[in-house]
Structures are given as C-alpha cells and as structure tokens.
Backbone as CSV, one residue per row, in Angstrom:
resi,resn,N_x,N_y,N_z,CA_x,CA_y,CA_z,C_x,C_y,C_z
1,MET,13.531,-57.371,62.426,13.530,-57.273,60.958,14.760,-56.517,60.507
2,GLU,15.419,-57.069,59.538,16.667,-56.457,59.070,16.357,-55.164,58.330
3,GLU,17.086,-54.125,58.716,16.882,-52.823,58.077,17.485,-52.822,56.688
4,LYS,16.702,-52.331,55.733,17.212,-52.256,54.367,18.141,-51.079,54.224
5,LYS,19.288,-51.356,53.643,20.270,-50.303,53.436,19.954,-49.581,52.134
6,PRO,20.127,-48.267,52.138,19.879,-47.534,50.897,20.847,-47.989,49.827
7,GLN,20.338,-48.128,48.641,21.168,-48.567,47.540,21.920,-47.397,46.936
8,GLY,23.070,-47.699,46.399,23.915,-46.668,45.813,23.487,-46.352,44.406
9,PRO,24.211,-45.481,43.714,23.883,-45.085,42.352,24.054,-46.251,41.399
10,ALA,23.359,-46.151,40.277,23.411,-47.225,39.287,24.797,-47.338,38.697
11,ALA,25.189,-48.595,38.451,26.497,-48.822,37.833,26.423,-48.476,36.361
12,PRO,27.561,-48.124,35.759,27.566,-47.795,34.341,27.028,-48.951,33.530
13,GLY,26.257,-48.615,32.512,25.757,-49.644,31.610,24.421,-50.200,32.015
14,VAL,23.859,-49.803,33.218,22.568,-50.314,33.655,21.477,-49.623,32.865
15,ASN,20.440,-50.337,32.450,19.325,-49.792,31.688,18.640,-48.704,32.511
16,SER,18.423,-47.495,31.954,17.870,-46.356,32.702,16.362,-46.262,32.607
17,THR,15.690,-47.248,32.061,14.235,-47.204,32.017,13.678,-47.445,33.403
18,VAL,12.428,-46.976,33.641,11.800,-47.119,34.947,11.487,-48.584,35.200
19,SER,11.750,-49.057,36.412,11.501,-50.452,36.742,10.007,-50.750,36.710
20,PRO,9.606,-52.018,36.489,8.182,-52.362,36.393,7.369,-51.930,37.601
21,GLY,7.909,-52.059,38.805,7.169,-51.682,40.001,6.882,-50.193,40.049
22,VAL,7.900,-49.392,39.727,7.729,-47.939,39.728,6.768,-47.523,38.631
23,ALA,6.889,-48.171,37.447,6.009,-47.839,36.319,4.554,-48.095,36.678
24,GLU,4.304,-49.182,37.397,2.931,-49.512,37.779,2.369,-48.464,38.730
25,GLN,3.182,-48.049,39.715,2.735,-47.010,40.644,2.510,-45.689,39.921
26,LEU,3.374,-45.413,38.961,3.260,-44.190,38.183,1.933,-44.142,37.440
27,GLU,1.562,-45.244,36.817,0.307,-45.300,36.069,-0.890,-45.123,36.995
28,GLN,-0.810,-45.691,38.203,-1.910,-45.551,39.160,-2.084,-44.104,39.587
29,ILE,-0.960,-43.436,39.814,-1.019,-42.039,40.237,-1.507,-41.154,39.102
30,LYS,-1.093,-41.449,37.885,-1.500,-40.654,36.725,-3.008,-40.662,36.552
31,LYS,-3.640,-41.777,36.906,-5.094,-41.876,36.760,-5.822,-41.036,37.813
32,ALA,-5.129,-40.654,38.865,-5.774,-39.964,39.978,-5.581,-38.453,39.954
33,VAL,-4.856,-37.920,38.981,-4.592,-36.487,38.931,-5.033,-35.936,37.599
34,PRO,-5.210,-34.593,37.502,-5.675,-33.980,36.258,-4.708,-34.182,35.107
35,ASP,-5.244,-34.111,33.887,-4.416,-34.256,32.695,-3.390,-33.145,32.573
36,THR,-3.671,-32.008,33.226,-2.751,-30.879,33.120,-1.392,-31.166,33.733
37,SER,-1.278,-32.253,34.507,0.009,-32.596,35.101,0.781,-33.599,34.245
38,GLN,0.322,-33.837,33.015,0.959,-34.842,32.164,2.438,-34.557,31.942
39,ARG,2.769,-33.294,31.705,4.179,-32.977,31.450,5.057,-33.252,32.662
40,LEU,4.473,-33.001,33.848,5.216,-33.303,35.074,5.548,-34.789,35.139
41,PHE,4.563,-35.635,34.848,4.784,-37.072,34.900,5.752,-37.539,33.814
42,ASP,5.599,-36.943,32.622,6.502,-37.318,31.540,7.948,-37.019,31.923
43,PHE,8.140,-35.852,32.544,9.491,-35.484,32.951,10.034,-36.444,34.002
44,LEU,9.213,-36.732,35.001,9.664,-37.626,36.059,9.921,-39.035,35.531
45,SER,9.061,-39.500,34.627,9.235,-40.842,34.070,10.557,-40.960,33.324
46,ALA,10.894,-39.895,32.606,12.109,-39.923,31.799,13.361,-39.849,32.658
47,ASN,13.220,-39.301,33.877,14.409,-39.072,34.693,14.528,-39.954,35.922
48,LEU,13.513,-40.746,36.229,13.622,-41.668,37.355,14.647,-42.760,37.062
49,LYS,15.482,-43.061,38.012,16.466,-44.144,37.887,15.935,-45.386,38.592
50,PRO,16.186,-46.547,38.065,15.650,-47.775,38.653,16.270,-48.130,39.991
51,ILE,17.418,-47.565,40.322,18.089,-47.915,41.575,18.240,-46.658,42.430
52,GLY,17.797,-46.728,43.676,18.088,-45.666,44.638,17.027,-44.601,44.774
53,ILE,16.160,-44.384,43.787,15.202,-43.288,43.865,13.813,-43.791,44.185
54,GLY,13.377,-44.856,43.531,12.035,-45.374,43.777,10.980,-44.361,43.404
55,CYS,9.848,-44.394,44.127,8.713,-43.526,43.799,8.576,-42.349,44.754
56,ALA,9.509,-42.184,45.683,9.363,-41.137,46.695,9.276,-39.753,46.074
57,ILE,10.170,-39.470,45.110,10.178,-38.145,44.491,8.882,-37.892,43.747
58,LEU,8.398,-38.914,43.068,7.164,-38.779,42.312,5.993,-38.470,43.238
59,LEU,5.924,-39.158,44.366,4.844,-38.918,45.316,4.922,-37.505,45.887
60,LEU,6.140,-37.042,46.159,6.316,-35.684,46.659,5.893,-34.657,45.616
61,ALA,6.205,-34.943,44.354,5.840,-34.021,43.280,4.335,-33.927,43.127
62,VAL,3.653,-35.058,43.208,2.194,-35.068,43.111,1.585,-34.304,44.278
63,ALA,2.130,-34.515,45.463,1.631,-33.806,46.638,1.818,-32.301,46.476
64,ALA,2.963,-31.907,45.926,3.239,-30.483,45.712,2.281,-29.897,44.698
65,TYR,2.001,-30.657,43.643,1.078,-30.194,42.599,-0.320,-29.983,43.182
66,SER,-0.796,-30.960,43.937,-2.114,-30.850,44.563,-2.147,-29.708,45.568
67,GLY,-1.064,-29.581,46.318,-0.986,-28.516,47.303,-0.987,-27.142,46.661
68,LEU,-0.366,-27.009,45.488,-0.326,-25.738,44.782,-1.732,-25.307,44.372
69,ASN,-2.512,-26.249,43.841,-3.886,-25.926,43.463,-4.703,-25.497,44.679
70,HIS,-4.518,-26.221,45.799,-5.235,-25.884,47.031,-4.823,-24.500,47.519
71,TRP,-3.541,-24.210,47.438,-3.025,-22.895,47.857,-3.610,-21.784,46.999
72,ARG,-3.700,-22.038,45.683,-4.274,-21.024,44.791,-5.724,-20.740,45.132
73,GLU,-6.482,-21.801,45.421,-7.890,-21.633,45.763,-8.050,-20.843,47.062
74,ARG,-7.232,-21.173,48.053,-7.313,-20.477,49.339,-6.865,-19.028,49.191
75,SER,-5.842,-18.792,48.358,-5.351,-17.429,48.146,-6.413,-16.569,47.479
76,ALA,-7.117,-17.149,46.495,-8.168,-16.408,45.807,-9.308,-16.067,46.770
77,ALA,-9.675,-17.016,47.626,-10.741,-16.778,48.604,-10.320,-15.696,49.601
78,LYS,-9.076,-15.751,50.033,-8.572,-14.757,50.971,-8.551,-13.375,50.326
79,ALA,-8.137,-13.314,49.052,-8.095,-12.037,48.348,-9.486,-11.454,48.190
80,ALA,-10.471,-12.301,47.926,-11.857,-11.834,47.810,-12.327,-11.233,49.128
81,ASP,-11.929,-11.846,50.240,-12.285,-11.314,51.556,-11.654,-9.937,51.765
82,VAL,-10.399,-9.814,51.368,-9.691,-8.536,51.524,-10.381,-7.448,50.707
83,LEU,-10.745,-7.774,49.457,-11.427,-6.803,48.606,-12.770,-6.407,49.211
84,GLY,-13.496,-7.370,49.751,-14.781,-7.080,50.370,-14.647,-6.128,51.541
85,VAL,-13.626,-6.337,52.345,-13.392,-5.456,53.499,-13.087,-4.036,53.035
86,ILE,-12.289,-3.913,51.987,-11.953,-2.586,51.449,-13.220,-1.851,51.015
87,LEU,-14.087,-2.552,50.276,-15.295,-1.917,49.748,-16.291,-1.562,50.846
88,ILE,-16.258,-2.295,51.943,-17.175,-2.018,53.045,-16.634,-0.912,53.950
89,GLU,-15.352,-0.962,54.258,-14.782,-0.077,55.265,-14.233,1.230,54.713
90,LYS,-13.738,1.222,53.495,-13.106,2.415,52.932,-14.133,3.251,52.168
91,ASN,-14.797,4.155,52.891,-15.817,4.998,52.275,-15.240,6.277,51.681
92,ASP,-14.159,6.762,52.245,-13.509,7.955,51.714,-12.849,7.611,50.378
93,PRO,-13.142,8.344,49.300,-12.596,8.007,47.979,-11.075,7.888,47.937
94,ALA,-10.392,8.811,48.594,-8.926,8.780,48.585,-8.401,7.531,49.294
95,ALA,-8.997,7.207,50.446,-8.574,6.028,51.198,-8.893,4.758,50.417
96,ARG,-10.020,4.737,49.753,-10.397,3.565,48.954,-9.444,3.399,47.776
97,MET,-9.088,4.509,47.132,-8.129,4.450,46.024,-6.806,3.844,46.468
98,GLN,-6.299,4.321,47.606,-5.012,3.839,48.107,-5.074,2.352,48.424
99,ALA,-6.149,1.929,49.087,-6.287,0.520,49.456,-6.421,-0.363,48.221
100,LEU,-7.188,0.091,47.246,-7.366,-0.688,46.019,-6.077,-0.749,45.207
101,GLY,-5.325,0.339,45.220,-4.039,0.344,44.518,-3.093,-0.692,45.096
102,GLU,-3.059,-0.790,46.425,-2.228,-1.800,47.080,-2.733,-3.199,46.775
103,PHE,-4.053,-3.364,46.787,-4.650,-4.674,46.521,-4.316,-5.149,45.108
104,LEU,-4.341,-4.244,44.152,-4.122,-4.610,42.748,-2.690,-5.054,42.449
105,LYS,-1.764,-4.726,43.335,-0.378,-5.121,43.097,-0.221,-6.635,43.040
106,ASP,-1.004,-7.349,43.850,-0.915,-8.815,43.896,-2.273,-9.474,43.726
107,ALA,-3.218,-8.778,43.139,-4.578,-9.311,43.037,-4.654,-10.478,42.061
108,PRO,-5.439,-11.506,42.381,-5.662,-12.603,41.438,-6.324,-12.067,40.170
109,LYS,-6.055,-12.699,39.074,-6.587,-12.250,37.788,-8.099,-12.151,37.806
110,SER,-8.766,-13.077,38.485,-10.226,-13.107,38.504,-10.832,-11.905,39.218
111,LEU,-10.070,-11.274,40.127,-10.599,-10.151,40.901,-10.148,-8.798,40.379
112,ARG,-9.222,-8.774,39.439,-8.693,-7.505,38.943,-9.763,-6.613,38.310
113,PRO,-10.650,-7.144,37.453,-11.661,-6.259,36.844,-12.530,-5.545,37.881
114,THR,-13.001,-6.281,38.881,-13.833,-5.670,39.916,-13.069,-4.582,40.659
115,ALA,-11.837,-4.887,41.017,-11.026,-3.909,41.738,-10.737,-2.682,40.873
116,GLN,-10.500,-2.900,39.576,-10.226,-1.780,38.674,-11.447,-0.885,38.507
117,VAL,-12.634,-1.478,38.388,-13.858,-0.684,38.280,-14.043,0.170,39.535
118,GLU,-13.832,-0.445,40.698,-13.984,0.289,41.954,-12.925,1.389,42.079
119,LEU,-11.720,1.111,41.608,-10.656,2.115,41.647,-11.010,3.294,40.740
120,ALA,-11.514,3.000,39.546,-11.902,4.065,38.616,-13.014,4.924,39.204
121,ALA,-14.002,4.265,39.810,-15.123,5.000,40.412,-14.648,5.875,41.568
122,ALA,-13.747,5.341,42.400,-13.228,6.107,43.533,-12.415,7.302,43.048
123,ALA,-11.634,7.099,41.996,-10.822,8.189,41.447,-11.705,9.298,40.875
124,MET,-12.797,8.911,40.230,-13.720,9.912,39.698,-14.389,10.679,40.832
125,ALA,-14.750,9.965,41.895,-15.362,10.627,43.050,-14.385,11.594,43.708
126,ALA,-13.097,11.240,43.663,-12.061,12.101,44.239,-11.590,13.170,43.256
127,LYS,-12.185,13.182,42.062,-11.840,14.123,40.991,-10.390,13.984,40.535
128,GLN,-9.864,12.769,40.675,-8.526,12.470,40.152,-8.710,11.758,38.809
129,TYR,-9.036,12.555,37.812,-9.477,12.012,36.533,-8.367,11.301,35.753
130,ASP,-7.140,11.690,35.954,-6.042,10.997,35.277,-5.958,9.538,35.744
131,LYS,-6.078,9.340,37.052,-6.025,7.981,37.587,-7.255,7.182,37.172
132,ALA,-8.395,7.845,37.147,-9.619,7.170,36.711,-9.500,6.762,35.250
133,SER,-8.980,7.659,34.430,-8.813,7.371,33.007,-7.871,6.196,32.785
134,ALA,-6.811,6.115,33.577,-5.857,5.003,33.457,-6.523,3.678,33.811
135,ALA,-7.358,3.700,34.842,-8.058,2.472,35.251,-9.051,2.036,34.178
136,TRP,-9.804,2.990,33.635,-10.767,2.651,32.582,-10.048,2.137,31.336
137,THR,-8.919,2.747,31.010,-8.168,2.326,29.830,-7.713,0.879,29.958
138,GLU,-7.255,0.490,31.132,-6.841,-0.899,31.343,-8.025,-1.844,31.170
139,LEU,-9.177,-1.447,31.668,-10.369,-2.288,31.549,-10.856,-2.385,30.107
140,GLU,-10.589,-1.368,29.321,-10.986,-1.400,27.913,-10.226,-2.469,27.134
141,GLY,-9.132,-2.930,27.698,-8.369,-4.002,27.070,-8.833,-5.383,27.490
142,SER,-9.953,-5.463,28.204,-10.481,-6.741,28.667,-10.888,-7.624,27.493
143,SER,-10.855,-8.927,27.710,-11.305,-9.878,26.691,-12.823,-9.979,26.651
144,SER,-13.493,-9.414,27.639,-14.947,-9.435,27.706,-15.527,-8.243,26.945
145,ALA,-16.411,-8.517,25.986,-17.039,-7.438,25.220,-17.868,-6.539,26.124
146,ASP,-18.547,-7.129,27.105,-19.349,-6.336,28.036,-18.479,-5.392,28.848
147,MET,-17.366,-5.907,29.353,-16.481,-5.061,30.145,-15.875,-3.951,29.288
148,GLN,-15.570,-4.237,28.036,-15.026,-3.215,27.139,-15.995,-2.049,27.002
149,VAL,-17.283,-2.364,26.857,-18.288,-1.315,26.701,-18.460,-0.530,28.000
150,ILE,-18.571,-1.245,29.117,-18.722,-0.582,30.414,-17.542,0.348,30.674
151,ALA,-16.348,-0.144,30.378,-15.144,0.670,30.582,-15.129,1.868,29.646
152,GLY,-15.569,1.659,28.404,-15.598,2.759,27.445,-16.557,3.857,27.868
153,ILE,-17.732,3.467,28.343,-18.706,4.456,28.821,-18.165,5.177,30.055
154,GLY,-17.556,4.419,30.956,-16.960,5.025,32.139,-15.835,5.985,31.787
155,HIS,-15.022,5.586,30.826,-13.911,6.434,30.388,-14.445,7.730,29.774
156,ALA,-15.497,7.609,28.959,-16.095,8.792,28.345,-16.650,9.742,29.404
157,LYS,-17.313,9.175,30.410,-17.835,9.990,31.510,-16.705,10.716,32.222
158,CYS,-15.599,10.017,32.398,-14.425,10.610,33.033,-13.901,11.788,32.209
159,LEU,-13.857,11.604,30.900,-13.392,12.676,30.014,-14.330,13.875,30.058
160,LEU,-15.628,13.619,30.130,-16.597,14.709,30.227,-16.395,15.507,31.516
161,LEU,-16.219,14.795,32.616,-16.038,15.455,33.902,-14.743,16.251,33.970
162,SER,-13.759,15.828,33.186,-12.474,16.528,33.192,-12.408,17.607,32.112
163,GLY,-13.568,17.912,31.495,-13.615,19.000,30.519,-13.088,18.652,29.145
164,LYS,-13.227,17.393,28.740,-12.753,16.967,27.426,-13.891,16.306,26.643
165,PRO,-14.952,17.081,26.326,-16.112,16.487,25.651,-15.811,15.967,24.248
166,GLN,-14.917,16.640,23.528,-14.599,16.173,22.178,-13.902,14.823,22.221
167,ASP,-13.008,14.636,23.175,-12.347,13.332,23.336,-13.369,12.264,23.709
168,ALA,-14.317,12.631,24.566,-15.360,11.692,24.962,-16.220,11.315,23.762
169,LEU,-16.548,12.299,22.931,-17.365,12.040,21.742,-16.645,11.114,20.776
170,THR,-15.369,11.337,20.565,-14.580,10.476,19.675,-14.557,9.041,20.182
171,LEU,-14.355,8.888,21.490,-14.323,7.547,22.095,-15.677,6.851,21.937
172,LEU,-16.755,7.564,22.226,-18.086,6.968,22.184,-18.523,6.617,20.761
173,THR,-18.158,7.468,19.812,-18.519,7.200,18.419,-17.873,5.912,17.937
174,ALA,-16.606,5.722,18.293,-15.901,4.490,17.913,-16.477,3.294,18.657
175,LEU,-16.825,3.493,19.925,-17.352,2.408,20.747,-18.684,1.896,20.199
176,LYS,-19.503,2.794,19.719,-20.829,2.407,19.236,-20.754,1.488,18.019
177,THR,-19.720,1.634,17.207,-19.606,0.824,15.992,-19.271,-0.634,16.283
178,LYS,-18.721,-0.920,17.450,-18.295,-2.282,17.758,-18.992,-2.896,18.973
179,ALA,-19.801,-2.095,19.677,-20.459,-2.601,20.889,-21.658,-3.474,20.518
180,PRO,-21.996,-4.456,21.365,-23.206,-5.244,21.158,-24.438,-4.345,21.103
181,GLU,-25.456,-4.774,20.368,-26.652,-3.966,20.154,-27.325,-3.557,21.461
182,ALA,-27.226,-4.384,22.473,-27.866,-4.092,23.755,-27.368,-2.787,24.380
183,TYR,-26.184,-2.348,23.976,-25.606,-1.140,24.553,-25.802,0.087,23.667
184,ALA,-26.508,-0.050,22.555,-26.630,1.046,21.595,-27.260,2.294,22.217
185,LEU,-28.379,2.135,22.926,-29.064,3.298,23.493,-28.271,3.979,24.610
186,PRO,-27.697,3.219,25.564,-26.874,3.900,26.577,-25.720,4.690,25.957
187,ILE,-25.100,4.139,24.923,-23.997,4.846,24.274,-24.515,6.076,23.545
188,THR,-25.674,5.950,22.879,-26.253,7.084,22.157,-26.591,8.222,23.106
189,ARG,-27.085,7.892,24.299,-27.365,8.938,25.289,-26.094,9.687,25.657
190,GLN,-25.006,8.945,25.838,-23.736,9.587,26.165,-23.208,10.413,24.992
191,ILE,-23.425,9.914,23.777,-23.009,10.665,22.587,-23.756,11.994,22.517
192,ALA,-25.057,11.970,22.800,-25.854,13.192,22.769,-25.308,14.229,23.745
193,VAL,-25.008,13.788,24.962,-24.485,14.704,25.984,-23.100,15.222,25.592
194,ALA,-22.224,14.309,25.148,-20.865,14.716,24.792,-20.868,15.671,23.601
195,ALA,-21.675,15.369,22.589,-21.733,16.221,21.398,-22.259,17.613,21.748
196,GLU,-23.276,17.657,22.599,-23.827,18.954,22.999,-22.791,19.775,23.745
197,GLN,-22.057,19.141,24.656,-21.023,19.853,25.402,-19.870,20.287,24.499
198,ALA,-19.610,19.494,23.458,-18.522,19.814,22.538,-18.931,20.851,21.497
199,GLY,-20.205,21.232,21.505,-20.678,22.213,20.548,-20.996,21.639,19.187
200,ASP,-21.102,20.335,19.092,-21.431,19.663,17.833,-22.941,19.442,17.794
201,ALA,-23.672,20.506,17.386,-25.130,20.473,17.422,-25.699,19.418,16.477
202,LYS,-25.079,19.224,15.328,-25.595,18.259,14.351,-25.573,16.840,14.905
203,THR,-24.442,16.461,15.499,-24.323,15.115,16.065,-25.245,14.946,17.264
204,ALA,-25.327,15.984,18.092,-26.195,15.920,19.268,-27.660,15.790,18.841
205,GLN,-28.069,16.566,17.830,-29.454,16.510,17.353,-29.800,15.129,16.808
206,ALA,-28.877,14.545,16.045,-29.113,13.215,15.482,-29.232,12.174,16.589
207,ALA,-28.410,12.304,17.623,-28.454,11.352,18.738,-29.767,11.466,19.496
208,TYR,-30.202,12.700,19.772,-31.472,12.879,20.489,-32.652,12.408,19.640
209,ALA,-32.579,12.633,18.329,-33.647,12.174,17.442,-33.728,10.646,17.449
210,GLU,-32.569,10.003,17.452,-32.551,8.537,17.520,-33.147,8.051,18.829
211,LEU,-32.822,8.717,19.908,-33.363,8.346,21.214,-34.872,8.566,21.260
212,ALA,-35.327,9.659,20.671,-36.756,9.952,20.666,-37.533,8.900,19.883
213,GLY,-36.924,8.399,18.807,-37.587,7.406,17.979,-37.685,6.043,18.639
214,LYS,-36.828,5.766,19.600,-36.814,4.460,20.254,-37.319,4.488,21.693
215,ALA,-37.460,5.696,22.248,-37.833,5.813,23.656,-39.332,5.598,23.845
216,GLU,-39.688,5.206,25.038,-41.087,5.054,25.431,-41.272,5.696,26.795
217,GLY,-42.453,6.170,27.068,-42.731,6.722,28.385,-42.290,8.159,28.532
218,ALA,-41.919,8.522,29.773,-41.642,9.917,30.112,-40.415,10.465,29.408
219,GLY,-39.479,9.610,29.031,-38.262,10.100,28.407,-38.455,10.601,26.987
220,LYS,-39.466,10.118,26.287,-39.660,10.447,24.879,-39.870,11.951,24.632
221,PRO,-40.756,12.632,25.377,-40.941,14.073,25.149,-39.652,14.879,25.343
222,PHE,-38.857,14.488,26.320,-37.601,15.209,26.570,-36.658,15.082,25.378
223,PHE,-36.496,13.869,24.867,-35.607,13.668,23.724,-36.114,14.410,22.493
224,GLU,-37.432,14.421,22.303,-38.015,15.150,21.173,-37.747,16.647,21.303
225,PHE,-37.899,17.163,22.520,-37.635,18.586,22.775,-36.183,18.929,22.448
226,LYS,-35.264,18.099,22.933,-33.842,18.362,22.692,-33.520,18.298,21.197
227,ALA,-34.083,17.316,20.517,-33.814,17.166,19.084,-34.356,18.354,18.307
228,ASN,-35.558,18.789,18.632,-36.157,19.927,17.922,-35.392,21.215,18.197
229,ARG,-34.974,21.387,19.434,-34.238,22.597,19.795,-32.897,22.659,19.087
230,LEU,-32.215,21.538,19.019,-30.888,21.502,18.391,-30.973,21.564,16.870
231,SER,-32.133,21.189,16.303,-32.263,21.222,14.835,-32.135,22.649,14.298
232,THR,-32.463,23.633,15.121,-32.363,25.018,14.693,-30.920,25.534,14.735
233,LYS,-30.059,24.761,15.432,-28.661,25.186,15.567,-27.723,24.437,14.622
234,SER,-28.195,23.287,14.119,-27.318,22.444,13.307,-27.312,22.882,11.837
C-alpha cells in the first residue's frame, strides 16, 4: 500500500473553513463531551486548516480535557486521604497545626473548610489564639451560612480564651442578628458567658432570662438562677 505523504501548508487564497469530513467528526465529538468544553471546540473549529492538520489536534485536545477532569478527581481523592491521615496520626496539637498548615497550601477548595476548622481547633488546644483567630476569620468569609455561624461561635470562644470577652460579645451580638434561627440559643448561651466575663451584667441577665424562658429540663433552673442573681447587679 502506498504511503500517504504529509501534505504541505495551504496555498494562498484557499478557503480556511473546516472541510466537511473534519466538520462531521467535530460534531460527533461535541456530542460526546460536556457543554463546558464548547469554547474549546469553538476555538479549534475556527483555527483548524483544511489541509495538513486534519482532526488529530482536536482528538488530542479532547483527550487532554477528559484527562484533566480525571486528574482533578484523583487529586481530590488523594488529598482527602492525606487529610484523613493527618487527623488520625497527628494527635499533638502543634504537630497537627504544622501538618494542616502544609496541607492547606495546596488543598482542594472542597477540603479547605474542614482543614481550616481542624487547624483552628488545634491552635486553640495549643493556646495559639492568634493562629486560631486567623483560621476562624477565614471561615467566617464562607459562602455557607452554617459555616459562618460555626466559625463565628468558634472565633468568639477563641477570644474568650485569650482574655478578650468584650470583643467576643461584640462579635456574638452581631452574629445573632444575621444567623439562622436554629442557632439563636447556642449564640445566646455564648453571649451570656461573654457578657458576664466582660462585666456587662445587664446583657448577661437578659441572655440568661431568654435562655430560661426557652429551656426545658435540667438546664432551666440554672438559667433562672443566673438571671435572678444578675438582676441584682444590673
């Protein structure tokens, strides 16, 4: 069989539209890949020459696109394994902080919140409140309303542990105005503690009174006691 010789570049004046054969293959491939690759195909369609290139480049591009998605999936799975090993093996707070800090440098977006929460918790356990506060602050910028509240409560706890009850009270008061109703009582409990530590008896008394009015079971007498005791100071 006679070997086909590669064709040279197109002569001047030749129509630069994609040849019918290449166009047909292009349409077949387009049907087999996600719509998100439309721009890739549009670019290739506009730049394919009818002579000398054929569909080889297009096939390579599709393979690369598919391979990239596969690589991303495998990378995310591998990163999850790495994070799991850190959480299982690194029991010392300082060692866990260091490992999580390294992990976060290249962590997939989907795993960053979990790693940040663990980093904040480890920093608090190690009494490195500045680092814990930085981690909580980043989480407070999350697009998830639930994560914003969790981070806010964690940040407030961090401020309390570092001797800044007034800052914690300010944070919690603002958080309560925008948090989902499901978080109202946990935030109010933190407000009561922060206000009491900050010497704000009026705010603490109001918080305990609110808790007493909504509590059931063994917790109710305690909240009533705290509210009554603080009423004499406010």
